C-alpha positions in Angstrom: 108.0 106.0 76.6 109.2 102.4 76.4 111.3 100.9 79.2 113.2 97.7 79.2 113.1 94.6 77.0 111.2 91.4 77.1 112.2 90.2 80.5 112.0 92.9 83.2 112.8 91.7 86.6 110.6 94.1 88.5 110.1 94.4 92.3 106.5 94.6 93.7 105.8 96.5 96.9 102.3 96.2 98.4 102.0 98.7 101.2 99.5 98.0 104.0 98.6 99.5 107.3 99.9 96.5 109.2 102.6 95.1 106.9 104.4 95.5 103.6 104.5 92.6 101.1 107.6 92.5 99.0 108.9 90.3 96.2 109.8 89.8 92.6 107.2 90.0 89.7 106.2 86.6 88.2 106.5 84.9 91.6 103.3 83.3 93.0 103.6 85.2 96.3 105.6 87.8 98.1 109.1 86.8 99.2 108.8 88.7 102.6 106.2 90.3 104.7 107.6 93.1 106.9 105.6 94.9 109.7 104.9 98.5 108.9 105.9 99.2 112.5 109.5 100.2 113.2 111.3 99.9 116.5 113.3 103.0 117.4 116.0 102.9 120.1 118.2 105.8 121.2 121.4 104.4 122.8 121.3 106.9 125.6 124.8 108.2 124.9 124.8 111.9 123.8 126.9 112.6 120.8 128.8 115.8 121.2 131.3 115.3 118.4 128.7 116.2 115.7 126.0 118.7 116.5 123.2 119.9 114.3 123.1 123.7 113.7 121.7 125.4 116.8 121.6 122.2 118.7 122.4 122.2 122.4 125.3 120.3 123.8 124.7 116.6 124.2 121.6 116.3 121.9 121.2 112.9 120.3 121.3 112.8 116.5 120.4 110.1 114.0 123.8 108.6 114.3 123.0 107.3 117.8 119.6 105.9 116.9 119.0 102.2 116.1 116.1 100.9 114.0 114.5 97.5 114.1 112.4 96.7 111.0 111.8 92.9 110.9 109.4 91.0 113.1 112.2 89.0 114.8 114.3 92.0 116.0 111.2 94.1 116.6 109.9 91.6 119.2 113.1 91.4 121.3 112.6 93.3 124.5 114.9 96.3 124.8 114.9 99.2 127.2 113.5 102.5 125.8 112.6 101.0 122.4 109.5 102.7 120.9 107.3 101.2 118.2 105.9 103.6 115.6 103.9 102.8 112.5 105.0 104.6 109.4 101.6 104.2 107.8 98.3 106.1 108.6 95.0 105.3 106.9 96.7 103.2 104.4 99.1 105.9 103.3 102.7 106.7 104.1 102.9 109.0 107.1 106.4 108.8 108.4 108.8 109.0 105.5 112.0 108.4 107.5 110.7 105.2 108.9 109.4 104.2 105.5 112.9 104.6 104.1 114.3 102.3 106.8 111.8 99.6 105.7 112.7 100.0 102.0 116.5 99.9 102.9 115.9 96.7 104.8 113.8 95.2 102.0 116.5 95.6 99.4 119.5 94.5 101.6 118.0 91.7 103.7 115.0 90.4 101.9 115.6 90.9 98.2 119.4 90.9 98.3 119.8 93.2 95.4 120.4 96.8 94.5 117.5 99.1 93.8 119.1 100.6 90.6 118.8 97.3 88.8 115.0 96.9 89.0 111.9 98.9 88.1 109.5 98.9 91.0 105.7 98.7 91.3 103.9 100.2 94.3 100.4 99.6 95.3 98.6 102.6 96.7 95.4 103.5 98.5 92.5 104.9 96.3 92.5 107.9 98.7 96.3 108.5 98.3 97.1 112.2 97.8 99.0 113.8 94.9 101.7 115.2 97.3 102.4 111.7 98.7 102.5 110.2 95.2 105.1 112.8 94.1 107.2 112.4 97.3 107.3 108.6 96.7 108.4 109.0 93.1 111.0 111.6 94.1 112.4 109.3 96.8 112.6 106.3 94.5 114.5 108.2 91.8 116.6 110.5 93.9 117.7 108.1 96.7 117.2 104.6 95.3 118.0 105.4 91.6 115.4 103.0 90.3 115.1 102.8 86.5 111.3 103.1 86.5 108.3 103.3 88.7 104.7 102.2 88.4 101.9 103.1 90.8 98.6 101.3 90.8 95.6 101.3 93.1 95.5 98.3 95.4 91.9 97.6 94.5 92.8 97.4 90.8 95.6 95.0 91.6 93.2 92.8 93.7 90.8 92.8 90.8 93.5 91.7 88.4 94.6 88.9 90.7 91.1 87.4 90.2 91.0 88.2 86.5 88.3 90.8 86.9 88.9 94.2 85.1 85.4 95.3 86.2 84.2 94.5 89.7 83.6 95.9 93.2 86.5 95.2 95.5 85.5 94.7 99.1 88.8 95.3 100.9 88.6 94.6 104.7 92.0 95.4 106.2 93.3 96.5 109.6 92.2 100.1 109.6 89.0 100.1 107.6 86.7 98.3 105.1 86.2 99.8 101.7 84.0 99.1 98.7 85.9 100.2 95.6 84.3 99.9 92.1 86.7 99.2 89.3 85.7 99.6 85.7 88.1 98.4 82.9 91.0 98.6 85.3 90.3 102.1 86.6 88.9 103.0 90.0 85.6 105.0 90.0 86.8 107.4 92.7 83.4 109.2 93.1 81.9 105.9 94.3 84.5 104.7 96.8 82.8 104.0 100.2 84.8 103.6 103.3 83.9 102.4 106.8 86.3 102.5 109.8 85.4 99.0 110.9 88.3 96.6 110.2 90.8 94.4 112.0 91.8 97.0 114.5 88.2 97.5 115.5 87.7 93.8 116.0 91.0 93.6 118.1 89.7 96.4 120.3 86.4 94.5 120.9 88.4 91.4 121.7 90.5 93.4 124.2 87.5 94.8 125.9 85.9 91.4 126.1 89.0 89.8 127.7 89.3 92.6 130.2 85.6 92.5 131.1 86.0 88.7 131.8 89.2 89.2 133.8 91.3 87.2 131.3 94.9 88.4 131.5 96.7 89.1 128.3 100.4 88.2 129.0 102.9 88.6 126.1 105.2 85.7 125.3 108.4 87.6 126.1 107.5 87.7 129.8 107.1 84.0 130.4 109.9 81.8 131.5 107.9 78.7 132.3 104.2 77.7 132.5 102.3 74.8 133.9 99.3 73.2 132.2 96.1 73.9 134.1 92.5 72.8 133.7 90.0 75.0 131.8 89.3 78.4 133.4 91.7 77.7 136.3 94.1 80.4 137.3 97.3 80.2 135.2 100.5 79.1 136.8 103.5 80.7 135.2 107.0 82.1 136.1 108.1 85.5 134.9 111.6 85.9 133.4 114.0 87.3 135.9 116.1 89.6 133.6 113.6 91.7 131.7 114.4 95.3 130.7 112.0 98.1 131.4 110.1 98.4 128.1 108.1 101.3 126.8 104.3 101.4 126.7 104.3 101.4 122.9 106.4 98.2 122.7 104.4 96.5 125.4 101.1 97.4 123.7 102.5 96.1 120.4 103.3 92.7 122.0 99.9 92.5 123.7 98.3 93.3 120.4 100.0 90.4 118.8 98.4 88.0 121.4 95.0 89.5 120.9 95.3 89.2 117.1 96.2 85.6 117.4 93.2 85.1 119.6 90.9 86.7 117.0 92.4 84.8 114.1 92.0 81.5 115.9 88.7 81.8 117.6 86.4 84.3 115.8 83.8 83.2 113.3 81.0 85.0 111.4 77.6 83.4 111.7 75.8 82.7 108.4 72.7 84.6 109.4 72.1 87.6 111.7 73.3 86.8 115.2 70.8 84.8 117.3 72.0 83.9 120.7 69.8 80.8 121.1 71.0 79.3 117.8 74.6 80.2 118.4 74.6 78.7 121.8 74.0 75.2 120.3 77.1 75.4 118.1 80.4 73.9 119.0 82.8 76.0 121.0 86.4 76.8 120.3 89.2 76.1 122.8 92.0 78.7 123.0 95.1 78.7 125.2 96.8 82.0 126.1 100.6 82.3 126.3 100.5 82.1 130.2 98.7 78.7 130.0 95.2 79.9 130.8 92.7 78.2 128.5 89.0 78.4 127.9 86.2 77.3 125.5 84.6 80.3 123.7 81.1 80.0 122.4 78.6 82.9 121.9 81.2 85.6 122.1 83.3 84.3 119.2 80.3 85.0 116.9 79.1 88.1 118.7 82.3 90.1 118.3 82.6 89.9 114.5 78.8 90.4 114.1 79.5 94.1 114.6 81.0 94.2 111.1 77.7 93.1 109.6 75.3 94.8 112.1 77.0 97.7 113.9 73.8 99.4 114.8 73.4 98.0 118.4 76.9 99.3 119.3 77.3 102.3 117.1 73.8 103.8 117.3 73.3 103.6 113.6 76.3 105.8 112.8 78.2 103.1 110.9 77.4 101.2 107.7 77.4 97.5 107.6 79.5 95.4 105.1 76.6 94.9 102.8 75.5 98.5 103.1 78.8 100.0 101.9 78.8 97.6 98.9 75.2 98.5 97.9 75.9 102.2 98.4 79.1 102.1 96.3 77.3 100.2 93.5 74.4 102.7 93.7 76.7 105.6 93.1 77.9 104.0 89.8 76.3 104.3 86.4 73.2 102.2 86.1 74.6 100.4 83.0 77.5 98.8 84.8 75.8 97.9 88.1 74.8 94.4 86.9 78.5 93.7 86.0 79.7 95.1 89.4 77.2 92.9 91.4 78.2 89.9 89.3 81.9 90.5 90.2 82.4 91.2 93.9 86.0 90.5 94.9 86.6 90.0 98.6 90.2 90.7 99.8 92.1 91.9 102.9 93.3 90.2 106.0 90.1 90.9 108.0 88.1 88.9 105.3 89.9 85.7 106.5 87.5 85.5 109.5 85.7 82.2 108.9 82.3 82.8 107.2 83.0 86.4 106.2 82.3 86.0 102.4 79.3 83.7 102.9 77.7 86.2 105.3 78.4 89.1 103.0 76.8 87.2 100.1 73.7 86.4 102.2 73.3 90.0 103.4 73.7 91.5 99.9 71.2 89.1 98.5 68.6 90.5 100.9 69.6 94.1 100.1 69.8 94.2 96.3 66.9 93.8 93.8 66.0 90.2 93.0 66.7 90.8 89.3 70.3 91.5 90.1 72.6 88.5 89.8 75.2 88.3 92.6 78.5 86.6 92.4 81.1 86.6 95.2 84.7 86.0 94.3 86.8 85.1 97.3 89.8 82.8 96.8 89.8 79.8 99.1 93.4 80.1 100.0 94.2 82.5 102.8 97.4 83.7 101.0 95.5 84.6 97.8 92.9 86.6 99.7 95.4 88.2 102.1 98.0 89.0 99.4 95.5 89.8 96.6 97.0 93.2 95.8 100.5 91.9 95.7 99.6 89.0 93.5 97.8 91.4 91.1 100.9 93.6 91.1 103.1 90.6 90.2 100.8 89.8 87.3 100.7 93.4 86.1 104.5 93.9 86.4 105.3 90.8 84.4 103.0 91.5 81.4 104.5 92.8 78.1 102.1 95.8 77.9 103.6 97.4 81.0 106.7 98.3 79.0 104.8 101.2 77.7 103.4 102.2 81.1 106.5 102.5 83.3 107.3 106.1 84.5 111.0 106.1 83.7 113.8 108.0 85.3 114.2 109.9 82.0 110.6 111.1 82.1 111.1 112.1 85.7 114.3 114.2 85.1 112.8 115.7 81.9 109.3 116.6 83.1 109.5 116.5 86.9 107.7 114.5 89.6 104.3 116.1 88.7 104.3 114.1 85.5 103.3 111.0 87.5 99.7 112.1 87.6 99.5 112.1 83.8 100.8 108.6 83.7 98.4 106.9 86.2 94.8 107.7 87.2 
């Protein structure tokens, strides 16, 4: 089934556990990045004019619920506002909230109507058939898109680096995965996943700060602060008119401070962690929102070391970064292993920790046979590595060959949503 002509202005959605990347195909990068978290606020006024069947008098309905989907409105303190993530394990979990993000994307980010553009979605290699069908049904029935294309995010990351056959090491917020791709198709039987990602590192940072009595104060609470010397008690004034916020929103704001700390301070050491050697390296100064500042040394290497050597903390129950890559390659056909090892694509926000690709290359070199040639492909630019799947989607959606690959609305209405599985692997 052919769809469209020479110039198809497609929309690319890259769905992640922390954020969605959205933009038009053929662009160099996404137009917008929207949090996968949504703020939900009930206005507190019961609506008795319209009641759901069987509902008790005064029950709130959707008409009295406000949603906050961009990072600016999400971070404004409001009483009773809850923050909920619509994603779980890299897959859509709350479809109502997902719709709110899609609505916002078309109206406020893309400034267009969905019916005019085919849409490409990235998806997790572990995505289920039922979720696939529900996404297709939603896009055709509610948004009336002319065509849909679904592609594994690992395949898109591979295409962004021009590698149809490779192992994609995707280290994101929730987990790190080694995903072998052969001729543009994921080898599902050899996907290896480890639950050590950005969220795990954030948790370790939070524990470290708490253990050292370093207070994490979100920006929204601070009216004024005074510069202090290193390690001195911070001097700051709390805003007078602050609403009583929910735990979920407060934790979300604290998490943003911790994430900024980990992005600014942490670094992966080039060899296995050695406290004596690390203590001789330069420290990194970081100032918290409340004015407290400190030089961080050993701990900035020690925390991310858990990704590459989790055994001291996990009791040997978790696989290291190099272990999941070697395990994944070992589960593939012996004939393609040399090609896979010679094309290791590193992507995902967690891989932006300074020294991550170099350490992975070093650990893999020690693990694989000497006869096996290793080549690590990690774009130098942070945007290219962070938005690898979106960039690959932009490339795929703008090629001429995709005209024969779109799942069109005609195919959907003729054969049903189950036909999507025959279209894509």
